[in-house]
Residue, then its C-alpha position, 0 to 999 in steps of 0.5 A: m500500500d502507498r503512504s495515503e493508503e496507510k491512513l485507510l481504516d478497514a471497516g469490514t465488507l460491504e455486504e456485512i455493513r449493508n446487512k446490519g445497517r451499521a458497523l462499529v469500527s475500532g483501530g482509529p484515533v476514535p471509535i467510528v461508526v459506519f452507517h449504510s443508509d439509502g444505498n450510501l455509506h457514511a462514517v461518523d465519530n461514534r461519540c455524540p458531540h453533545m454528551g458522548f453517547p455512542l451514536h451506533r445506538g441511534t436511529v437513521e432515517d431519511g439521511i438524519l441521524t438521531c442520538h437516542w440520549h438527548h435526541a440531537r439530530f445530525d445531517l449524516k452526510s456533513g455531520c452538521t447538527f440541527d440542534l445547536f445545543a449539540d455540536d457538529a459531528t465529525v464525518y470521514p470519507v468512505e470508499v469501497r475497494d474489492g468489496r471492502v469498506y475503508i474509512d479515510l483518516s487522511a482528511p485534515p482536521r478542522d481548525p480547532v481555534e476557528r471552530g471553538l470561537r464559532r461555537l463560543e459565539e453560538g453558545m453565547d447566542q443561545n446562552i447554553r452553558l455546556v456549549m460555552a464550557k466545551a468551547v472554552v475547554s477546546l480553545l485553551k487545550a488547542g493552544a488558543d491565546p486566552d486574550e483571543v477568547v476574551r476579545a471574542s466574548g468581550l466584543y460580543g458583550a459590548r455590542r449585544r446589550r442595549s443598556g450597555w456595560s454589565n456585571g458580566m463584562t466586569i466579571l469577564s475583565a476581572m477573571a481575565n486579570v486573575s487568569d494572568h496569575l494562573d497557568g495551564d488548566a487553571r485558567i479555564a474556569p475563570l474565563y468560563q465564569g466570565i463568559l457565562h455571565v456575559a451571555s446571561d446578561t445579554s440573553g434576551q436583550p436587544p443589541r446596542v445601536p451604535l451612534r455616529p461620532l460628531e463629524s468635525r475632526e477639528i474639535p480640541h480635546a478640551a472642548l470635547r471634555r467640557w461637552f462630555r461632562y455637561l451632557v452627562e450632567v444633564r443625563n443626555a446619553d446620546g449626546a455624551e456618546r457621540t462626543l466620546l466617539a469624537a474624542i476616540e476618533g480625534p485628538s484624545s489619547p487613552s489617558d485623556l479618555v480616562e481623565m475625561m470619563v472619570a471627571a464626569a463620574t466624580d462631578h457627582f458623589y460615589l455614583e451607583g454605589g461605586h459601580v460606575i467607577d469600577f466599570i469604567n476601570k474594567a473597561f479600560e483594563l479590557l482594552d489593554r488586553i484586547g487592543w485599543e483599536h476596539a475603544a469605539h466598540v467598548l467605551p460607549s457601552l458605559i455611557r447609559q449607566l454613567s448618565a443615569a446613575q444614582r448620585s449619592e448627594e441625593q441620599n440621606s446618609w451623605r447629608s445627615p447627620v453630617d453633611l458630607v457633601t458640603l464638607l467635601s465641596e469646601a475641600f474641593d475648592s482648595l485642591d488646586r492650592l493644596l496640590e501646588e503646595g505639595r509640588g516637589k515634596e516627598w510623602r509616604a503613607g504609614d500605618e498612622f495615616t491609614e488609621a486616620l482614614l478609619q476614625d469616626d470624625p469625617h472632618a478629621i479624615v478630610a483634614a488628614m488628607n488635605e495635610a497629606l497633599k500639602e506635604g507632597a502626597r500624590p493623588v495616586q498615593l492617597a488612593e492607595a491608602v484609601t484602598m488599604a483602609a477599605a480592605l481593613r474594613i473587610v478584615r474587621f467586619h464582624v460576622n454579627n452584622e447582617f449577611s447582606d452588609w458584606i456587599a457594602v464593605l466590598h463596594t468601597f474596596s472595589y471602588a477604591n481599587a478602581l480609582h487607584q488603578m485609573l490614577k496611575r493612567a492620569e491625574s487631575p484635581e477632578m479625579l482626586r475628588g473621587v479619592y475623597h468620595g472613597a474616604m467618606r465611604v470608608y467612614l460611612d462603613r464604620f458601624l460594620n466594624v462595631p465590634p471589630a473582628r479580631l485581626p489574625d495574630p501576625g505571629a501565628a504561622a501555619a504548621e504545614p504551609d504546603e498543606a494549608m491551601e488544601e485545608y482552606l479549600q476543605l474549610l470552604n465546604q462548610q458555611q460561614r467559616v469566615d474567621e477560620a479562613g482568615r486565620l488560615v491564610s494569615g498563618y500561611l503567609v506568616s510561615g513564608g507561603e508563596a503568593g502563587p499557590l495562594f492565588r490559585a487556591l483562592t481562585e479555585s474556591l471562587v470559580r467552583e461556586d455559583a458565585e455572585f458578582h461581588s465575589f469576583q470583584m473582591l478576589e480580583a481587586a485583592i490580587r491586584q492590590h497585593g501586586e502593588r505593594t511590597d510591605a508583607g503586612e499590607q499584603r497579608i491584610l489584603m489576602v485575609a480580606a479576600a479569604r474572609y469575604l469568599a468564605a462568607k459566600a461559600p459553599t453554593q450549589r456548584e451547578l456551574l462547576q458541574t457543567l464545566q467538569i462534564a465538558q472537561r471529561l468529554h474533551r478527554g474522551e471519557a464516557v460520562y454516560e457510564e457508571g464510574 
């Protein structure tokens, strides 16, 4: 036989297959079934692409193969499925020589990345978890760049939801960030979770209708910035979007866009419980990953929420018993002067300054921040200190509080982290106002630390740091093991445990759950802030905060994890229909 014939698999005699109607053939890379139907021969991968059930147990009628497990149907000639919950079956050319049937295995396989991206979009269109899970598994196993997967699903989410950026898009961006700290198969579950939430948020929603930018290309950035802030102020979302698009296509740099959008957000106080600032930051982080050439598709998705957001100056808690709005407005009038006084000086935050941000007197908090600016503090440094104060609120959160109040301290932390990240891109007095907003939110959270939870003993090391992470995962199989989780992670770090295994364990504890939005925010912000710092004590506080928050939210039903595990078993070729 020549070399091409060496790829032919003998399936038996034509007479035998004609008489039986089908023949199960082994010896190839996968089990294959040959059907004789209406005088034609068809060879198909015997594993149903939906759940792996053997197709030789199915039925063939009028050229349609029906699997008897979930009734997925396939065009026998092409393998194409009629039911999108399944997938296309793999078919092979067949030829007859001297009364024997041969299966040609030499045909080149389909491009797994192209096929995976197509199936990913079909799964998102139909919001079918198993299809999305199988697509993510196959893509990463085929060596696809994870950022390519994020790009496809992120752009899908940006164009498929008229009301714009959603929790799902934030989860996708956050989990892509977390996956950067992982390797191998550990990256699958975070991306799967992000994609699922994007698909859920877009399911049944009308798509976005893109607008045209303002047509003049000669408008300077300063004018676009003024117009944008004004249009957000009067809640004119369409006008703000057209102005933003003009800035993207015209004179504005990425740092200009950051400053413009954050300035519009900080024209009001702590918009939408902190979500607006966090969403803006996650959109910029997504663009860093998928390419700024997609800014005109991604950033306009933020406009409707930015324009329609609830403004905290309208809330009683910001007006009474202390009028925080007036207090901050007076401070904002001095920001230019304070920044000028501090120019050229060096300032470094210490534990005393962080504790000053946690005191019960908002006037004293504002005074401490003003003094720091006079002494040379940069806005990004103040943002970093406010983020640490917010993390301490989580570490000191007592489990005697209502369960729902975990979200209050989380919002402050994720907001502070987002503002800190964006101040590394651009700085302005208008952006600095947001740091003061965050500090006041830390102040408003003070009652959630009464009584304060006890900080883990910084001298208590774990006996066996190599086993501590497995113990942590086992611990979160039980409800409300909050303080124990914090002590375990603290001891792990005190004993010299490395960040990598800790990040993997915390991520696994999150993505195995049917987690809600805020848990994803918590983990990503804690890992991000850990990387910003060199002080071991601060790093320990951040990881203890994450461990406590995740422990408060576990365990759940873990339905999403089960779907992913099925997809992984199918990819390995395991028979999920058989008893283990």
